[in-house]
N, C-alpha and C positions, 0 to 999 in steps of 0.2 A: 645936579647934572654930573658932577664928579663921581658920585657913587654909582650912577648908572653906567658911566664909561668904565669904571673899575670892575663892576660886576660883569659887564659884557666882555671885557678883556679876559677876565679869568675864565668865563664860559668858553670863549674862543680858544683859549689855551688848552682847556680840558678837551674840547672837541678836536683840537689839533692832535693831541696825544692819542685819542681814540682813532682818529683818522689815519694814524701811522700803522694801525693794525688792520682796520677795515678799509678795503680799497674803494668803498663807495664814497668816501669823504677825503678830499685832498688835505691830509694832515698838516704838512709844513706850511703850505700857503695860508691855511686857516690860522695857524699859530702866528704867522707873520702879520696877519691882520690885527692881532692883539697889539703888536708893536706899533703898527700904524695908528691905532686908536690912542695909544699912550704917548706917542712921539712928542708932540709939542705941549700937550696939556700937563702931563705927569712927569716927564723925564727930561733929562738933558742929553738924550740919545743924539749923537752927532750925525750929520749926513753921512759921514764915512761909515759909522756903525750900521746905519740903516742899509747902505749900499752893500757892505760886506755881507750882512745877513741875507739880503735879497739874492746876492750871488750864490751864497751857500744853499739857500732854499731851491734855487733853480738847478744848481749842479746836483744836489742830492736827489731832487725829484726826477731828474733825467737818469741818474744812476739807479734809481729804484726800479726802473724798467730794464735797464741794461744788465745789472748784476746777475739776476736769476737766469737770464738767457745766456750770458757769457759762461756761467758755471755749467749750465746744462750742455752747451756746445763743447766746452772743454772736455767734458767726460762722455762725449759721444752721442748726445741726444739728437734725434732726427727732427726734421721739421714737424712731423706728425706728433712727436713726443712733446715738443714745445707748444704746439696748438692744443694738445691734450691737457697739458699742465694749466694752460690759461682757462680752458673750458672747465676743468676740474675745480680750479680756484673759484670761478664765477658761480658754479653750481653749489660748491661747499660754503660759499660766503653767505648763502641764504639760510644755512643751518646754524653754524656757530663759527667763531674764529678758529676753533680746532678743526671743524669741518672744512674750512677754507684751506688750511694747511694740508689736511689729509687728502682733500680733493686735488690739490696741486700735485702731490706725489702719485696718487692713483691715476690721475689723468696723464701724467708724463709717462708712467710705466705702460699704461694701456695704449697710448699713442705709439710708443716705440715698439711694442709687441705687434701692433697692427701694421707697422711699417716693416716688419720682418726681422727685427732684432731678437736675439735670444733673451730668455727671461733674465738671465744673469746680467747681460748688458743693459737691458731695460731698467732693472732695479738700480744698477749703478748710476745711470743717467737720471733716474727719478730721485734718488737720494741727493745727487748733485744739485738738482733743481731745488730741492728742499733746503739744502744748505745755503744756496744763493738767496732764496727767499727769506730765510731767517736772518742772514747777514744784512740784507737790505732793510728788513723791518727793524733790526737792532740799530742800524745807522740812523734811521729816521727817528726812532724813539730817543736815542741819545741826544740828537739835535733838538728835538721837540722839548725834551726835558730841560736842556740848557735855556732854550727860549722861554719856557714857562718860568724858570727860575728868575730870569731877567724881568719878566712881566710882574711876578709877585714882588720882587725886590723893589721895582719902581713904584708900585702901588703902596707898599709899606713905607717907603721913604717919603712919599707924598703926604700920607696921613700921619 
């Protein structure tokens, strides 16, 4: 049973890392599930440790939605540009992770152009949306990497 829990925890951690890039999977909550599986059986994670990580997962998950929108608005994106970036991301997601990022930029630019912005302004807000998206993904990946490290460390120490 211990081996099954260990394998499942590692798989959840890997899925959590992938979920930080692909929006179809909630990366950090999935990674947190690995902690929950390991909590009493494998580790001496304290209740404080678990609550701090739960708070971090919630805060970063909220920021994941807020950061790209904030950067887009800060650099002049219109409502149409933001909606375009979301639609572009969803369409691109079905192609590849690169398609998802390209779709975000193209959608933001197209939405702003349709809203009446000049091409230069639309490109500026599209690139800002891209930077916000990359910053958000980076924050999630760093957090998931640390969580995965704790997961692997707990398993190694147990066996």
